[in-house]
C-alpha positions as CSV (number, residue, x, y, z in Angstrom):
1,M,-10.1,13.8,-11.3
2,A,-11.4,12.0,-14.3
3,M,-15.0,10.9,-14.0
4,K,-16.8,7.9,-15.7
5,K,-20.5,7.6,-16.3
6,V,-21.9,4.3,-15.2
7,S,-25.3,2.6,-14.9
8,V,-26.3,1.1,-11.6
9,T,-29.5,-0.4,-10.1
10,L,-30.5,1.1,-6.7
11,D,-33.4,0.9,-4.3
12,E,-36.1,3.2,-5.7
13,K,-37.1,4.6,-2.2
14,L,-33.5,5.1,-1.2
15,V,-32.8,7.1,-4.4
16,A,-35.9,9.3,-3.9
17,E,-34.9,9.9,-0.2
18,I,-31.3,10.9,-1.2
19,K,-32.4,13.1,-4.1
20,T,-34.9,14.9,-1.8
21,Q,-31.9,15.7,0.5
22,V,-29.2,16.5,-2.1
23,G,-31.2,17.4,-5.2
24,E,-31.0,15.9,-8.7
25,R,-27.6,17.4,-9.5
26,G,-26.0,16.4,-6.2
27,F,-26.9,12.8,-6.5
28,S,-23.7,11.6,-8.3
29,A,-21.5,13.5,-5.9
30,Y,-23.3,11.9,-3.0
31,L,-22.8,8.4,-4.4
32,N,-19.2,9.1,-5.2
33,D,-18.6,10.3,-1.6
34,A,-20.3,7.2,-0.3
35,L,-18.1,4.9,-2.4
36,V,-15.0,6.8,-1.3
37,R,-15.9,6.4,2.3
38,R,-16.7,2.7,1.9
39,R,-13.4,2.1,0.2
40,Q,-11.5,3.9,2.9
41,R,-13.2,1.8,5.6
42,E,-12.3,-1.4,3.7
43,R,-8.6,-0.2,3.5
44,F,-8.6,0.5,7.3
45,Q,-10.1,-2.9,8.0
46,K,-7.4,-4.6,5.9
47,L,-4.7,-2.6,7.7
48,E,-6.1,-3.5,11.0
49,R,-6.1,-7.2,10.1
50,E,-2.5,-7.0,8.9
51,L,-1.4,-5.2,12.1
52,T,-3.3,-7.6,14.3
53,D,-1.7,-10.6,12.5
54,E,1.8,-9.0,13.0
55,F,1.4,-7.5,16.5
56,G,-1.6,-9.1,18.1
57,P,-5.0,-7.8,19.0
58,I,-5.6,-4.1,19.7
59,P,-5.9,-3.6,23.5
60,D,-9.4,-2.6,24.6
61,E,-8.3,0.7,26.1
62,V,-6.5,1.7,22.9
63,R,-9.6,0.7,20.8
64,A,-11.8,2.8,23.1
65,R,-9.6,5.9,22.7
66,A,-9.6,5.5,18.9
67,S,-13.4,5.0,18.8
68,V,-15.1,8.0,17.2
69,D,-18.7,8.8,16.3
70,W,-18.0,9.6,12.6
71,D,-21.2,11.5,12.2
72,E,-19.9,14.1,14.6
73,L,-17.0,14.8,12.3
74,E,-19.2,16.0,9.4
75,P,-18.9,19.7,8.6
């Protein structure tokens, strides 16, 4: 995958907290992963809106079965 260097402005305390966890060299990978996950969530939300428009709201029992604690899925 091609990578591009960019400049961003972030909360200083948040950056320090993350770098403490992942190290200086893991910071870019951490941010890239966060952006990928955010984009995936946005795509799922768009798909849900489209399906809801076409087929109606998702029944509560189906929504409950599909609900997952995503933190538990981490390796």
